[in-house]
C-alpha positions as CSV (number, residue, x, y, z in Angstrom):
1,M,0.0,-0.2,-0.5
2,A,2.7,2.1,1.0
3,N,4.6,1.9,-2.6
4,K,1.3,2.4,-4.5
5,A,0.9,5.7,-2.4
6,S,4.8,6.8,-3.0
7,S,4.4,5.7,-6.7
8,E,1.6,8.2,-7.1
9,M,3.3,10.9,-5.4
10,S,6.3,10.6,-7.7
11,R,3.6,10.6,-10.5
12,V,2.1,13.9,-9.3
13,E,5.4,15.0,-8.7
14,K,6.5,14.7,-12.3
15,V,3.6,16.3,-13.5
16,R,3.8,19.6,-11.7
17,Q,7.2,19.8,-12.9
18,W,5.9,19.1,-16.5
19,I,3.5,21.7,-16.0
20,R,5.7,24.2,-14.8
21,E,8.5,23.7,-17.0
22,E,5.9,23.8,-20.3
23,R,4.5,26.6,-18.5
24,E,7.7,28.8,-18.2
25,L,8.9,27.7,-21.7
26,R,6.0,29.6,-23.3
27,G,6.3,32.7,-20.9
28,W,2.9,32.0,-19.8
29,G,2.0,32.5,-16.1
30,A,-0.6,30.2,-14.3
31,T,-3.4,32.6,-15.3
32,R,-2.5,32.1,-18.9
33,L,-2.6,28.4,-18.5
34,A,-5.7,28.3,-17.1
35,Q,-7.3,30.2,-19.9
36,E,-5.3,28.3,-22.6
37,A,-6.5,25.0,-21.1
38,C,-10.2,26.5,-21.1
39,L,-10.0,27.4,-24.7
40,A,-8.4,24.2,-25.2
41,A,-11.3,22.3,-23.8
42,Q,-13.8,24.4,-25.8
43,K,-12.2,23.9,-29.2
44,R,-12.8,19.9,-28.2
45,G,-16.5,20.3,-27.5
46,E,-16.1,20.5,-23.7
47,V,-16.5,23.2,-21.0
48,I,-14.2,23.7,-17.7
49,N,-13.8,26.2,-15.6
50,L,-9.8,26.0,-14.8
51,K,-8.7,29.2,-12.6
52,Q,-5.1,30.1,-12.0
53,Q,-5.2,29.0,-8.2
54,S,-5.6,25.4,-9.4
55,I,-2.5,25.5,-11.5
56,S,-0.6,27.3,-9.0
57,A,-1.4,24.8,-6.5
58,M,-0.7,21.7,-8.6
59,E,2.3,23.4,-9.0
60,L,3.4,24.5,-5.2
61,G,2.3,20.3,-4.6
62,Y,-0.8,21.3,-2.9
63,I,-3.1,18.8,-5.3
64,K,-2.0,15.1,-4.1
65,S,-3.1,13.3,-7.4
66,V,-3.2,14.0,-10.6
67,P,-6.5,16.1,-11.7
68,A,-8.8,15.6,-14.4
69,W,-8.2,19.1,-15.9
70,I,-4.5,17.8,-16.5
71,K,-5.8,16.5,-20.0
72,H,-6.7,20.1,-21.4
73,V,-3.2,21.4,-20.1
74,A,-1.7,18.8,-22.2
75,D,-4.2,19.9,-25.0
76,A,-3.2,23.7,-24.3
77,F,0.5,22.7,-25.0
78,G,-0.3,20.7,-28.0
79,D,-2.3,23.7,-29.6
80,N,0.7,25.9,-28.9
81,P,4.1,24.4,-29.2
82,V,7.0,26.1,-28.1
83,P,9.5,27.9,-31.2
84,A,12.2,28.4,-28.2
85,T,12.4,24.6,-28.2
86,M,13.2,24.6,-31.5
87,Q,15.5,27.3,-30.5
88,N,17.3,24.5,-28.4
89,I,18.1,22.4,-31.5
90,Q,21.2,24.1,-31.7
91,N,22.4,22.5,-28.2
92,M,23.5,19.1,-29.7
93,T,26.2,17.7,-32.4
94,S,25.4,18.2,-35.6
95,F,25.1,15.9,-38.6
96,E,25.3,16.0,-42.0
97,C,22.3,15.8,-44.2
98,K,22.5,15.2,-47.8
99,T,22.0,18.4,-48.7
100,S,25.4,19.3,-46.7
101,N,23.2,21.7,-44.4
102,K,24.1,21.1,-40.9
103,T,21.0,20.2,-38.5
104,S,21.3,19.6,-34.8
105,L,19.1,18.4,-31.8
106,P,18.4,19.3,-28.3
107,N,20.5,17.8,-26.0
108,E,18.9,14.6,-24.5
109,D,17.1,16.2,-21.3
110,D,15.6,18.7,-23.7
111,L,14.8,16.4,-26.5
112,K,13.2,13.8,-23.8
113,R,11.1,17.0,-22.6
114,V,10.0,18.0,-25.9
115,L,9.1,14.0,-26.6
116,L,7.0,14.1,-23.2
117,G,5.1,17.0,-24.5
118,L,4.0,15.5,-27.8
119,L,3.4,12.3,-25.9
120,A,1.1,13.8,-22.9
121,P,-2.2,14.4,-24.6
122,V,-1.8,11.2,-26.5
123,E,-4.0,8.1,-25.4
124,E,-5.0,8.5,-21.6
125,S,-4.7,4.5,-20.9
126,I,-0.7,5.0,-21.3
127,S,0.4,5.6,-17.9
128,W,2.7,8.8,-17.3
129,D,5.5,6.4,-16.4
130,A,5.2,4.7,-19.3
131,K,4.8,8.0,-21.6
132,Q,8.1,9.1,-19.3
133,R,10.1,5.9,-20.4
134,I,8.6,6.1,-24.1
135,A,10.2,9.8,-24.3
136,G,13.5,8.5,-22.4
137,I,14.2,6.0,-24.9
138,L,13.4,8.1,-28.0
139,A,15.6,10.9,-27.0
140,Q,18.3,8.2,-26.7
141,K,18.1,6.6,-29.9
142,L,16.6,9.8,-32.1
143,P,20.3,11.1,-33.2
144,M,21.5,7.5,-33.8
145,G,18.4,6.9,-36.2
146,L,18.7,10.2,-37.6
147,E,22.7,9.5,-38.8
148,Q,21.4,5.7,-39.7
149,I,19.0,7.5,-42.4
150,R,21.8,9.1,-43.7
151,L,23.6,6.0,-44.6
152,F,20.6,5.2,-47.3
153,K,20.8,8.4,-49.1
């Protein structure tokens, strides 16, 4: 029983950190995130009344389980991709493309965050931990995979 509670707290902590990181990447305050989540829900035919206080309570650790509105927060992040994350592409070793233009990827941690942001709104039946593992594996393997593509051109 204690392991289950500990696992849930770890999951909540990861979600809490993810919300803050994604929100800050976009330069949003908690109020703006709440508004964007409400808009994202509205676009999908749902009505929610998410307030800044709920976002802040989640980020500060006052909420002890993953709230139902997290889906709409993930949708808001998905609807508003982060241009700054694309600038992080210059943080990783470059590889040569067929055209001789250099393209680079973010470092593994930044790439994992980008991939996790893309996976967050996908399939609710996949656990948060599984999504984090998938993002981590993809972040490790993507640079090698892109190198392999170059071999076939």
